[in-house]
py3Dmol code that shows the C-alpha trace and the ligand (Angstrom):
import py3Dmol

protein = """\
ATOM      1  CA  MET A   1     -33.170  14.417  96.592  1.00  0.00           C
ATOM      2  CA  THR A   2     -34.409  17.724  95.249  1.00  0.00           C
ATOM      3  CA  GLY A   3     -38.057  18.676  95.578  1.00  0.00           C
ATOM      4  CA  ARG A   4     -38.723  18.334  91.920  1.00  0.00           C
ATOM      5  CA  ARG A   5     -37.075  14.903  91.787  1.00  0.00           C
ATOM      6  CA  LYS A   6     -39.237  13.822  94.873  1.00  0.00           C
ATOM      7  CA  ALA A   7     -42.355  15.076  93.160  1.00  0.00           C
ATOM      8  CA  MET A   8     -41.511  12.993  90.001  1.00  0.00           C
ATOM      9  CA  ASP A   9     -40.755   9.916  92.026  1.00  0.00           C
ATOM     10  CA  THR A  10     -44.143  10.289  93.862  1.00  0.00           C
ATOM     11  CA  ALA A  11     -45.871  10.843  90.577  1.00  0.00           C
ATOM     12  CA  MET A  12     -44.332   7.633  89.022  1.00  0.00           C
ATOM     13  CA  ARG A  13     -45.072   5.548  92.207  1.00  0.00           C
ATOM     14  CA  GLN A  14     -47.431   2.687  91.803  1.00  0.00           C
ATOM     15  CA  THR A  15     -50.356   2.446  94.346  1.00  0.00           C
ATOM     16  CA  THR A  16     -52.787  -0.190  94.966  1.00  0.00           C
ATOM     17  CA  CYS A  17     -56.427   0.876  95.282  1.00  0.00           C
ATOM     18  CA  TRP A  18     -57.672   0.354  98.707  1.00  0.00           C
ATOM     19  CA  ILE A  19     -61.208  -0.373  97.300  1.00  0.00           C
ATOM     20  CA  CYS A  20     -60.867  -2.439  94.190  1.00  0.00           C
ATOM     21  CA  GLY A  21     -57.197  -3.583  94.375  1.00  0.00           C
ATOM     22  CA  SER A  22     -56.272  -2.114  91.044  1.00  0.00           C
ATOM     23  CA  ASN A  23     -52.563  -0.866  90.325  1.00  0.00           C
ATOM     24  CA  ASP A  24     -53.788   1.558  87.662  1.00  0.00           C
ATOM     25  CA  SER A  25     -53.766   4.925  89.263  1.00  0.00           C
ATOM     26  CA  VAL A  26     -52.900   8.533  88.535  1.00  0.00           C
ATOM     27  CA  MET A  27     -51.662  11.188  90.846  1.00  0.00           C
ATOM     28  CA  GLU A  28     -54.270  13.972  91.280  1.00  0.00           C
ATOM     29  CA  ARG A  29     -52.297  16.165  93.600  1.00  0.00           C
ATOM     30  CA  SER A  30     -48.778  16.178  95.035  1.00  0.00           C
ATOM     31  CA  SER A  31     -48.177  16.429  98.656  1.00  0.00           C
ATOM     32  CA  GLY A  32     -48.494  19.818 100.310  1.00  0.00           C
ATOM     33  CA  ILE A  33     -46.892  18.438 103.481  1.00  0.00           C
ATOM     34  CA  GLU A  34     -43.718  20.129 104.664  1.00  0.00           C
ATOM     35  CA  GLY A  35     -41.752  18.558 107.311  1.00  0.00           C
ATOM     36  CA  SER A  36     -43.108  15.910 109.756  1.00  0.00           C
ATOM     37  CA  VAL A  37     -46.834  15.409 110.461  1.00  0.00           C
ATOM     38  CA  THR A  38     -48.037  15.752 114.050  1.00  0.00           C
ATOM     39  CA  SER A  39     -51.604  15.380 115.486  1.00  0.00           C
ATOM     40  CA  ARG A  40     -51.959  19.188 115.327  1.00  0.00           C
ATOM     41  CA  ASP A  41     -51.977  19.026 111.655  1.00  0.00           C
ATOM     42  CA  PHE A  42     -55.322  17.201 111.805  1.00  0.00           C
ATOM     43  CA  ALA A  43     -57.056  19.926 113.756  1.00  0.00           C
ATOM     44  CA  ILE A  44     -59.963  21.511 111.820  1.00  0.00           C
ATOM     45  CA  THR A  45     -59.052  24.800 113.413  1.00  0.00           C
ATOM     46  CA  ASP A  46     -55.582  24.771 112.138  1.00  0.00           C
ATOM     47  CA  HIS A  47     -54.870  27.190 109.425  1.00  0.00           C
ATOM     48  CA  ARG A  48     -53.316  24.350 107.344  1.00  0.00           C
ATOM     49  CA  TYR A  49     -56.346  22.132 107.589  1.00  0.00           C
ATOM     50  CA  GLY A  50     -56.990  20.651 104.073  1.00  0.00           C
ATOM     51  CA  VAL A  51     -53.177  20.059 103.361  1.00  0.00           C
ATOM     52  CA  THR A  52     -52.808  16.451 102.218  1.00  0.00           C
ATOM     53  CA  GLY A  53     -50.245  14.074 101.256  1.00  0.00           C
ATOM     54  CA  SER A  54     -50.098  13.045  97.648  1.00  0.00           C
ATOM     55  CA  LEU A  55     -53.532  11.974  96.244  1.00  0.00           C
ATOM     56  CA  PHE A  56     -53.893   9.305  93.826  1.00  0.00           C
ATOM     57  CA  ARG A  57     -57.236   8.507  91.791  1.00  0.00           C
ATOM     58  CA  CYS A  58     -57.827   4.917  90.841  1.00  0.00           C
ATOM     59  CA  ARG A  59     -58.497   4.677  87.118  1.00  0.00           C
ATOM     60  CA  ASN A  60     -60.664   1.665  87.697  1.00  0.00           C
ATOM     61  CA  CYS A  61     -63.096   2.790  90.228  1.00  0.00           C
ATOM     62  CA  GLY A  62     -62.398   6.490  90.766  1.00  0.00           C
ATOM     63  CA  PHE A  63     -61.535   6.216  94.493  1.00  0.00           C
ATOM     64  CA  VAL A  64     -59.030   8.919  95.627  1.00  0.00           C
ATOM     65  CA  GLN A  65     -56.505   7.866  98.315  1.00  0.00           C
ATOM     66  CA  CYS A  66     -53.526   9.225 100.057  1.00  0.00           C
ATOM     67  CA  SER A  67     -50.938   6.422 100.220  1.00  0.00           C
ATOM     68  CA  ASP A  68     -48.326   8.534 102.014  1.00  0.00           C
ATOM     69  CA  ALA A  69     -49.716   7.527 105.478  1.00  0.00           C
ATOM     70  CA  ASP A  70     -51.280   4.103 106.129  1.00  0.00           C
ATOM     71  CA  ASP A  71     -52.726   4.774 109.454  1.00  0.00           C
ATOM     72  CA  VAL A  72     -53.803   8.268 110.543  1.00  0.00           C
ATOM     73  CA  LEU A  73     -56.126   7.141 113.363  1.00  0.00           C
ATOM     74  CA  GLN A  74     -53.379   7.755 116.064  1.00  0.00           C
ATOM     75  CA  TYR A  75     -53.249  11.370 114.952  1.00  0.00           C
ATOM     76  CA  TYR A  76     -56.888  11.827 115.671  1.00  0.00           C
ATOM     77  CA  VAL A  77     -56.610  10.010 119.077  1.00  0.00           C
ATOM     78  CA  GLU A  78     -53.881  12.245 120.178  1.00  0.00           C
ATOM     79  CA  LEU A  79     -55.615  15.406 118.731  1.00  0.00           C
ATOM     80  CA  GLU A  80     -56.627  18.179 121.203  1.00  0.00           C
ATOM     81  CA  ASP A  81     -58.651  21.019 119.720  1.00  0.00           C
ATOM     82  CA  PRO A  82     -60.356  23.095 122.325  1.00  0.00           C
ATOM     83  CA  ALA A  83     -61.495  25.732 119.716  1.00  0.00           C
ATOM     84  CA  TYR A  84     -63.249  23.094 118.029  1.00  0.00           C
ATOM     85  CA  GLU A  85     -64.934  21.675 121.089  1.00  0.00           C
ATOM     86  CA  GLU A  86     -66.127  25.097 122.036  1.00  0.00           C
ATOM     87  CA  GLY A  87     -68.396  25.125 118.858  1.00  0.00           C
ATOM     88  CA  ARG A  88     -69.929  21.809 119.758  1.00  0.00           C
ATOM     89  CA  ASP A  89     -73.340  23.139 120.485  1.00  0.00           C
ATOM     90  CA  GLN A  90     -73.474  25.265 117.280  1.00  0.00           C
ATOM     91  CA  ARG A  91     -72.455  22.265 115.234  1.00  0.00           C
ATOM     92  CA  ALA A  92     -75.187  20.034 116.825  1.00  0.00           C
ATOM     93  CA  LEU A  93     -77.786  22.606 116.132  1.00  0.00           C
ATOM     94  CA  GLN A  94     -76.616  22.901 112.559  1.00  0.00           C
ATOM     95  CA  ALA A  95     -76.700  19.086 112.192  1.00  0.00           C
ATOM     96  CA  HIS A  96     -80.135  18.928 113.677  1.00  0.00           C
ATOM     97  CA  GLN A  97     -81.362  21.396 111.131  1.00  0.00           C
ATOM     98  CA  LEU A  98     -79.928  19.684 108.261  1.00  0.00           C
ATOM     99  CA  LEU A  99     -81.498  16.346 109.391  1.00  0.00           C
ATOM    100  CA  GLN A 100     -84.859  17.990 109.571  1.00  0.00           C
ATOM    101  CA  ILE A 101     -84.464  18.773 105.909  1.00  0.00           C
ATOM    102  CA  LEU A 102     -83.167  15.388 105.030  1.00  0.00           C
ATOM    103  CA  TYR A 103     -86.186  13.575 106.912  1.00  0.00           C
ATOM    104  CA  ARG A 104     -88.465  15.247 104.476  1.00  0.00           C
ATOM    105  CA  TYR A 105     -87.120  12.748 101.983  1.00  0.00           C
ATOM    106  CA  ALA A 106     -86.926   9.668 104.283  1.00  0.00           C
ATOM    107  CA  PRO A 107     -89.296   6.864 103.509  1.00  0.00           C
ATOM    108  CA  THR A 108     -90.934   7.301 106.975  1.00  0.00           C
ATOM    109  CA  GLY A 109     -90.719  11.008 107.134  1.00  0.00           C
ATOM    110  CA  THR A 110     -90.311  10.649 110.979  1.00  0.00           C
ATOM    111  CA  PRO A 111     -86.987  11.494 112.742  1.00  0.00           C
ATOM    112  CA  PRO A 112     -85.649   9.068 115.398  1.00  0.00           C
ATOM    113  CA  GLY A 113     -86.696  10.174 118.818  1.00  0.00           C
ATOM    114  CA  TYR A 114     -83.257  10.986 119.951  1.00  0.00           C
ATOM    115  CA  TRP A 115     -82.978  13.976 117.468  1.00  0.00           C
ATOM    116  CA  SER A 116     -86.153  15.672 118.646  1.00  0.00           C
ATOM    117  CA  TRP A 117     -84.850  17.466 121.438  1.00  0.00           C
TER     118      TRP A 117
END
"""
ligand_1 = """\
1
ZN
Zn -60.096 1.359 92.604
"""
view = py3Dmol.view(width=600, height=400)
view.addModel(protein, "pdb")
view.setStyle({"model": 0}, {"cartoon": {"style": "trace"}})
view.addModel(ligand_1, "xyz")
view.setStyle({"model": 1}, {"stick": {}})
view.zoomTo()
view.show()
């Protein structure tokens, strides 16, 4: 099957929305995946991060889903990304700062104790 034929078949494929169960969807973006998928493809530090399978938008509720892979959890379980782990402290600091901003709008205005390090 040619690449163009495969793209046409994917565009015509009917998907069932994981949220509302509707079968009325439209392809938003064709797959950018070339070859087989491995856990390394899910690494945030990988240069191909953001490449997805075919994305479909539900016309009923607007939810966007990738129906090419039903279960991607195992890829994350097997993923090792030492470069990402090295940035853990910096990400925690950034998350803390973002939460401080958000807490200004929280009903109580007081962050939970475990965030006040
Ligand atoms: Zn839907």
